[in-house]
C-alpha positions as CSV (number, residue, x, y, z in Angstrom):
1,M,310.9,-149.1,-110.2
2,I,311.2,-145.6,-112.3
3,P,312.9,-142.5,-110.6
4,G,310.2,-140.0,-109.0
5,V,307.5,-142.0,-110.0
6,V,304.9,-143.8,-107.4
7,A,303.3,-146.7,-109.5
8,D,305.3,-150.1,-110.0
9,F,305.7,-151.2,-113.7
10,S,308.4,-153.7,-112.8
11,Q,306.1,-156.5,-113.3
12,D,305.1,-155.3,-116.6
13,N,305.7,-157.1,-120.1
14,W,304.0,-156.6,-123.3
15,I,301.5,-158.3,-123.2
16,T,300.3,-156.8,-120.1
17,Y,301.2,-153.1,-121.9
18,L,299.2,-154.8,-125.5
19,V,295.8,-155.5,-123.1
20,K,296.2,-151.9,-121.1
21,A,296.0,-150.2,-124.4
22,V,293.0,-152.2,-126.2
23,L,291.3,-151.6,-122.8
24,I,291.7,-148.2,-122.7
25,L,291.0,-148.3,-126.0
26,A,287.5,-149.6,-125.6
27,F,287.5,-147.4,-122.7
28,L,287.0,-144.1,-124.6
29,L,285.4,-145.3,-127.9
30,T,282.1,-146.9,-125.7
31,S,282.5,-143.6,-123.3
32,V,281.7,-141.8,-126.0
33,L,279.1,-143.1,-127.6
34,F,277.8,-143.1,-123.2
35,A,278.7,-139.3,-123.2
36,I,277.1,-138.9,-126.8
37,W,273.7,-140.0,-125.4
38,F,274.3,-138.5,-121.7
39,E,274.7,-135.1,-123.3
40,R,271.5,-135.1,-125.2
41,K,269.4,-136.6,-122.9
42,V,270.9,-134.1,-119.8
43,V,270.0,-131.0,-122.2
44,A,266.9,-132.1,-123.1
45,R,266.1,-132.6,-119.7
46,M,266.5,-129.0,-119.1
47,Q,264.3,-127.8,-122.0
48,V,261.9,-130.0,-120.7
49,R,262.1,-132.9,-124.0
50,P,262.2,-135.8,-124.1
51,G,265.7,-136.4,-125.7
52,P,266.3,-139.7,-127.9
53,N,264.5,-142.1,-126.6
54,W,263.5,-144.4,-130.0
55,H,266.8,-147.2,-130.4
56,G,266.6,-149.4,-127.8
57,P,265.9,-149.0,-124.4
58,A,265.6,-145.2,-122.9
59,G,267.9,-144.2,-126.1
60,L,270.6,-145.9,-125.7
61,L,271.4,-147.5,-129.2
62,Q,271.5,-143.5,-130.9
63,S,275.3,-143.2,-130.6
64,L,275.4,-146.3,-132.0
65,A,272.9,-145.7,-135.1
66,D,273.9,-142.4,-135.2
67,A,277.8,-143.9,-135.7
68,M,276.9,-146.1,-138.2
69,K,274.9,-143.5,-140.7
70,L,278.6,-141.7,-140.4
71,L,280.0,-144.9,-141.2
72,L,277.8,-145.4,-144.4
73,K,276.6,-141.9,-145.9
74,E,278.8,-140.6,-149.1
75,D,282.1,-139.8,-148.3
76,M,282.6,-136.6,-150.3
77,T,285.9,-134.7,-151.6
78,V,285.9,-130.8,-151.8
79,T,287.8,-130.3,-155.4
80,R,289.9,-127.7,-154.8
81,A,291.5,-129.5,-150.6
82,D,294.4,-130.6,-150.4
83,R,293.7,-134.5,-150.8
84,V,297.0,-135.6,-148.3
85,I,296.4,-132.9,-144.9
86,Y,293.5,-132.9,-145.9
87,L,292.6,-136.8,-145.0
88,L,295.3,-136.8,-142.3
89,A,293.8,-133.9,-140.4
90,P,291.2,-135.9,-138.7
91,M,294.0,-138.5,-137.9
92,I,295.9,-136.6,-136.1
93,S,292.9,-135.1,-134.0
94,V,292.1,-138.6,-133.2
95,F,295.4,-139.8,-132.2
96,C,296.4,-137.4,-130.4
97,A,294.1,-137.6,-128.1
98,L,294.1,-141.0,-128.0
99,L,297.8,-140.3,-126.3
100,V,296.6,-138.5,-123.3
101,F,295.4,-141.7,-121.4
102,A,298.3,-143.5,-121.3
103,V,299.5,-142.2,-117.9
104,I,296.3,-141.3,-116.6
105,P,296.1,-143.9,-113.4
106,F,292.3,-146.0,-112.9
107,G,293.8,-147.0,-109.4
108,P,296.1,-148.6,-107.2
109,N,297.7,-152.1,-108.0
110,V,294.9,-154.3,-108.6
111,T,295.1,-158.2,-109.0
112,I,294.2,-159.9,-111.7
113,P,290.8,-162.4,-111.5
114,F,291.9,-166.1,-110.7
115,T,295.7,-165.2,-110.3
116,D,298.5,-164.2,-108.2
117,Y,299.9,-161.3,-110.8
118,S,299.2,-157.6,-110.2
119,T,299.3,-154.7,-112.1
120,P,299.1,-150.3,-111.5
121,A,295.8,-149.6,-113.2
122,Q,297.6,-147.5,-115.5
123,L,299.1,-148.3,-118.8
124,T,302.5,-146.2,-117.7
125,D,304.0,-143.3,-116.0
126,F,306.9,-141.0,-116.0
127,P,308.6,-137.9,-114.0
128,V,307.1,-135.2,-116.9
129,A,304.2,-136.8,-117.4
130,V,301.5,-134.2,-117.1
131,L,304.3,-132.3,-119.4
132,Y,303.3,-135.3,-121.9
133,I,299.5,-134.4,-122.0
134,L,299.6,-130.8,-122.7
135,A,302.7,-131.6,-125.7
136,C,299.8,-134.1,-126.8
137,A,296.4,-131.3,-126.1
138,A,299.2,-128.9,-128.1
139,L,299.7,-131.0,-131.1
140,G,296.5,-132.2,-131.0
141,V,294.9,-128.5,-132.5
142,Y,297.4,-129.3,-135.9
143,G,294.6,-131.3,-137.1
144,I,291.8,-128.7,-136.5
145,V,294.2,-125.6,-138.1
146,L,295.0,-128.0,-141.1
147,G,291.8,-129.8,-141.6
148,G,290.7,-126.3,-142.3
149,W,293.6,-125.1,-144.3
150,S,293.8,-127.9,-146.5
151,S,289.4,-127.8,-147.8
152,G,290.5,-124.6,-149.5
153,S,286.9,-122.7,-148.6
154,T,286.5,-119.4,-146.4
155,Y,284.5,-121.0,-143.6
156,P,286.7,-123.8,-142.7
157,L,290.1,-121.2,-142.6
158,L,288.7,-118.9,-140.7
159,G,287.6,-121.9,-138.0
160,S,291.0,-123.6,-138.0
161,V,292.5,-119.5,-137.1
162,R,290.0,-119.2,-134.4
163,S,291.0,-122.5,-133.3
164,T,294.8,-121.4,-133.5
165,A,294.2,-118.5,-131.6
166,Q,292.2,-120.2,-128.2
167,V,294.7,-123.3,-128.2
168,I,297.5,-120.9,-127.6
169,S,295.0,-118.9,-125.0
170,Y,294.1,-121.4,-123.3
171,E,296.6,-123.4,-122.9
172,L,298.4,-120.6,-121.4
173,A,296.6,-120.5,-118.8
174,M,296.0,-124.4,-118.0
175,G,299.7,-124.9,-117.9
176,L,299.7,-121.7,-115.3
177,S,297.0,-123.6,-113.4
178,L,298.6,-126.7,-113.1
179,V,302.2,-125.3,-112.1
180,S,300.3,-124.8,-108.6
181,V,300.0,-128.4,-108.6
182,F,303.4,-129.6,-109.3
183,V,304.2,-126.8,-106.8
184,M,302.5,-128.9,-103.9
185,A,302.8,-132.3,-104.8
186,G,306.5,-131.6,-106.0
187,S,306.7,-133.9,-108.9
188,M,305.0,-133.4,-112.7
189,S,304.6,-137.8,-112.4
190,T,300.4,-138.4,-112.0
191,S,300.6,-141.4,-110.0
192,S,302.8,-139.1,-107.4
193,I,300.9,-136.3,-107.7
194,V,297.6,-138.5,-106.7
195,D,299.8,-140.1,-104.1
196,S,300.7,-136.9,-102.7
197,Q,296.7,-135.8,-102.3
198,T,296.4,-138.3,-98.8
199,Q,295.2,-135.7,-96.6
200,I,293.4,-133.2,-98.4
201,W,293.0,-132.9,-102.5
202,W,294.2,-130.5,-104.4
203,F,291.5,-128.3,-105.5
204,L,290.6,-126.8,-101.6
205,P,294.0,-124.9,-101.1
206,L,294.7,-124.6,-104.5
207,A,290.9,-123.5,-105.3
208,P,291.8,-120.0,-107.8
209,A,293.7,-122.3,-109.9
210,F,290.9,-125.6,-109.8
211,V,288.7,-122.9,-111.3
212,V,291.5,-121.4,-114.0
213,Y,291.7,-125.0,-114.5
214,I,287.7,-125.8,-115.5
215,I,287.5,-122.6,-117.6
216,S,290.6,-123.2,-119.6
217,M,288.8,-126.5,-119.9
218,I,285.9,-125.8,-121.3
219,G,288.2,-123.5,-124.1
220,E,290.4,-126.0,-125.2
221,T,288.0,-128.6,-125.4
222,N,286.0,-125.7,-128.1
223,R,282.7,-126.2,-126.2
224,L,279.6,-124.1,-125.1
225,P,280.4,-121.0,-124.4
226,F,283.6,-121.1,-125.8
227,D,283.1,-123.2,-129.2
228,L,283.9,-120.3,-131.7
229,P,286.3,-122.4,-134.2
230,E,282.9,-124.2,-135.2
231,A,280.3,-121.4,-134.6
232,E,277.2,-122.5,-136.3
233,G,275.9,-119.4,-136.4
234,E,279.2,-117.5,-138.1
235,L,280.6,-119.9,-139.4
236,V,278.1,-123.1,-140.9
237,S,280.5,-125.7,-138.8
238,G,283.3,-124.1,-139.1
239,Y,286.8,-126.1,-139.5
240,M,284.8,-129.3,-140.6
241,T,282.1,-127.5,-142.5
242,E,283.6,-129.4,-145.4
243,Y,284.0,-132.7,-143.8
244,S,281.2,-136.0,-144.4
245,S,281.3,-139.4,-144.0
246,M,283.6,-140.8,-141.6
247,K,286.2,-137.8,-141.5
248,F,283.6,-135.9,-139.8
249,A,283.6,-138.4,-137.1
250,W,286.7,-138.7,-136.4
251,F,286.8,-134.6,-135.4
252,F,283.9,-136.1,-133.7
253,L,285.0,-138.6,-132.1
254,A,288.4,-136.4,-130.9
255,E,286.3,-133.3,-129.3
256,Y,284.3,-135.8,-127.5
257,I,287.7,-137.6,-126.2
258,N,289.7,-134.9,-125.9
259,M,286.7,-133.7,-122.5
260,L,287.1,-137.1,-120.9
261,N,291.2,-136.1,-121.2
262,V,290.8,-132.9,-119.9
263,S,288.0,-133.8,-116.8
264,A,290.8,-137.0,-116.5
265,V,293.4,-134.6,-115.9
266,A,291.0,-132.5,-113.3
267,T,290.0,-135.6,-111.4
268,T,294.1,-136.8,-111.3
269,L,295.4,-133.4,-110.1
270,F,292.6,-131.8,-107.9
271,L,290.3,-133.7,-107.2
272,G,292.8,-136.4,-105.7
273,G,292.3,-139.0,-108.4
274,W,291.3,-142.8,-108.1
275,R,291.2,-141.9,-103.8
276,A,287.5,-141.9,-102.5
277,P,285.9,-139.1,-100.8
278,W,285.8,-138.9,-97.7
279,P,284.1,-140.0,-95.1
280,L,284.0,-142.6,-97.5
281,S,287.9,-142.8,-97.4
282,A,287.9,-144.0,-93.5
283,V,285.7,-146.6,-93.6
284,G,287.2,-149.6,-92.7
285,D,291.1,-147.8,-92.8
286,G,291.0,-146.8,-96.3
287,M,289.6,-150.4,-97.7
288,L,287.4,-148.5,-100.7
289,N,290.6,-147.4,-101.7
290,T,292.2,-150.0,-102.7
291,G,291.5,-152.9,-105.1
292,W,289.1,-152.6,-108.0
293,W,287.2,-149.5,-105.5
294,P,289.6,-146.9,-106.8
295,I,288.3,-147.3,-110.3
296,L,284.7,-147.1,-109.9
297,W,285.6,-143.4,-107.6
298,F,287.3,-142.4,-110.7
299,L,284.5,-143.1,-113.0
300,A,282.0,-141.2,-110.4
301,K,284.1,-138.2,-110.7
302,L,285.1,-137.9,-113.9
303,W,281.1,-138.3,-115.5
304,L,280.7,-135.6,-112.4
305,L,283.1,-133.1,-115.3
306,M,281.4,-134.3,-118.1
307,F,278.2,-133.5,-116.3
308,V,279.9,-130.2,-115.8
309,F,280.3,-129.6,-119.7
310,V,276.4,-130.8,-120.3
311,W,275.8,-128.3,-117.5
312,I,277.3,-125.1,-118.7
313,R,276.2,-125.4,-122.0
314,G,272.4,-125.9,-121.5
315,T,273.0,-122.5,-119.6
316,L,275.6,-120.0,-121.1
317,L,275.4,-118.4,-124.6
318,R,278.1,-117.9,-126.5
319,L,280.9,-115.2,-126.2
320,R,281.8,-113.4,-129.4
321,Y,285.4,-113.3,-129.8
322,D,286.6,-110.6,-128.8
323,Q,284.6,-111.6,-125.6
324,F,286.5,-114.7,-125.8
325,M,290.3,-113.4,-126.7
326,T,289.8,-110.7,-123.9
327,F,288.7,-113.2,-121.6
328,G,291.7,-115.0,-122.1
329,W,294.2,-113.3,-122.4
330,K,293.0,-110.0,-119.6
331,V,291.8,-112.4,-117.1
332,L,292.7,-116.1,-117.0
333,I,295.9,-115.5,-117.8
334,P,297.3,-112.6,-115.2
335,V,294.9,-114.4,-112.5
336,A,296.3,-117.9,-112.7
337,L,299.9,-116.3,-113.4
338,G,299.0,-113.9,-109.9
339,W,298.4,-116.9,-108.2
340,V,302.0,-118.4,-109.1
341,V,303.6,-115.9,-107.8
342,V,301.7,-115.8,-104.7
343,L,301.9,-119.3,-104.2
344,G,305.4,-119.6,-104.6
345,T,306.3,-117.0,-101.8
346,F,304.0,-118.4,-99.4
347,Q,306.4,-121.7,-99.9
348,W,309.2,-119.5,-100.0
349,L,308.0,-117.7,-96.5
350,G,307.1,-121.3,-95.0
351,L,311.0,-123.0,-96.0
352,A,312.6,-120.0,-94.3
353,G,310.4,-120.5,-91.1
354,V,307.8,-117.8,-91.7
355,T,304.5,-119.5,-89.1
356,R,301.2,-119.5,-90.7
357,T,299.6,-117.8,-87.8
358,Q,302.8,-114.7,-89.3
359,L,301.7,-115.5,-92.7
360,F,297.5,-115.2,-91.7
361,V,298.6,-111.7,-89.5
362,A,300.6,-110.3,-93.1
363,I,298.0,-111.5,-95.2
364,A,294.9,-109.4,-93.9
365,V,297.4,-106.2,-93.0
366,A,298.1,-106.4,-96.9
367,A,294.4,-107.6,-97.9
368,V,293.1,-103.6,-95.4
369,V,295.2,-102.3,-96.8
370,V,294.7,-102.6,-100.3
371,F,291.3,-102.0,-99.4
372,A,291.7,-98.6,-97.8
373,V,293.8,-97.3,-100.8
374,I,290.8,-98.6,-102.6
375,W,288.5,-96.9,-100.2
376,V,290.3,-93.2,-101.1
377,W,291.1,-93.2,-104.4
378,P,290.0,-90.5,-106.0
379,D,287.0,-91.2,-108.3
380,K,288.4,-89.5,-111.6
381,K,285.1,-88.2,-114.0
382,E,285.7,-87.8,-117.6
383,P,285.1,-84.5,-118.0
384,A,282.3,-83.3,-119.5
385,G,284.4,-81.8,-123.4
386,R,286.1,-85.0,-122.9
387,R,282.4,-86.9,-123.0
388,A,281.1,-84.1,-125.9
389,H,284.1,-85.1,-128.1
390,A,283.5,-89.0,-127.9
391,E,279.9,-88.7,-129.3
392,F,279.7,-90.4,-132.7
393,D,278.0,-89.2,-136.4
394,P,277.1,-92.3,-138.0
395,F,277.1,-90.7,-141.3
396,A,280.3,-89.0,-141.7
397,G,281.5,-92.3,-144.1
398,G,278.9,-92.0,-146.3
399,Y,277.1,-94.4,-144.7
400,P,275.6,-96.0,-141.6
401,V,277.7,-97.5,-139.1
402,P,277.0,-98.5,-136.0
403,P,279.5,-97.0,-133.2
404,L,282.9,-98.3,-131.8
405,P,283.4,-99.3,-128.1
406,G,283.7,-95.7,-126.3
407,Q,282.3,-93.9,-128.8
408,T,278.0,-92.9,-127.7
409,L,275.4,-91.9,-130.5
410,P,274.0,-87.8,-130.6
411,R,271.3,-87.7,-128.4
412,S,268.3,-86.3,-130.5
413,R,266.4,-83.3,-129.4
414,R,263.0,-85.2,-128.8
415,R,261.8,-88.6,-128.5
416,G,260.8,-89.8,-133.1
417,T,262.7,-87.0,-134.2
418,A,263.7,-88.4,-137.5
419,I,267.1,-88.1,-139.3
420,P,267.6,-84.2,-140.6
421,H,267.0,-84.3,-144.4
422,Q,270.0,-83.0,-145.5
423,K,272.3,-85.0,-143.5
424,V,270.8,-87.4,-145.1
425,A,270.9,-86.1,-148.5
426,Q,274.6,-84.9,-148.0
427,S,275.2,-89.0,-147.1
428,V,274.1,-90.1,-149.9
429,D,275.9,-87.4,-151.7
430,H,279.0,-88.3,-150.3
431,S,278.5,-92.2,-151.8
432,E,277.9,-91.1,-155.4
433,E,281.5,-89.2,-154.9
434,T,283.1,-92.5,-153.1
435,R,281.5,-94.6,-156.2
């Protein structure tokens, strides 16, 4: 066995690894086809329309028809593109997305039917498996960045720059949210983390970290309301604007595989992995946590999180880019970092011999003090002179411009009053001088 890893791969040989890799690849490709149909059906139900219902029963073959359409479409290459990187970028995105499931445990040891051969329902594992997942996610953004840069066009470049800032921002919050799991589980091996959730799933005691992770995973996968790198209303289609045919399909495939990846990581680290939910876990002395049953529980949790993706897409609107970055840097990262500090302090106090009762009393006293300070803190209102100074003249530069945050337009003397003629004349004169 590998030190620090619960799963035993000592009996696996190269044939076992090859079969598992092929099965994982087939699972991801078929799951993407189903996810596209699933998303269309759920969003259609939210918007009171039928959704795909023509190809196959209930439209199940619609995704396959779309894949064939992309395969047979004319493949175009932009004249100004850097051809090598232009072709390499979507392959980088897909390849990095396919690597993550190598360390995701689908279940415990399973016995192959009609044989006595037993093997873990997982391709491989090692003591720093979660760091490997974060590294694959970080490398995947290179496909987006290089795809936008190599297209030789403005909108793809803007989308790739947005994606760089977005991934840096939300990967920090995601990584910090996972630190609390490492502290509680005492390991970064995925099979060991699942084994540490025998008594309680980590999303309950680590609820703040779980919420931060759920928000970060939506930002990490460029999904609404965080799909700023490919905002169709602003950037045509962002970094994918100049791609067509199968090269576009690769980017599309990478996006949906990444959705499956982050959902699988959330399932493994926070939702007990392949373990059955209570009270099913107590049936027959844990009978439903053995054999092939755990794979069913893992897939059920995975698709529950995929539904959350679709639910949020059908509910929320896209954020402005400044709102998005402000939320990541000023809210998520401080909350995740503060939670890690609090959890680390509690763990240290527990090791120092402080009881839980003493901890709860200390927390209650600290909360009372904080609320008392907030209650008695003087409310400093802004002086009237400063508010007046913040008034903004929209015609000062010669052209009417909207006010910036913190600036206010001057009040008109009465409703319906037009802009004074002198003001318009001054702005026209100023614009002529500028020209």
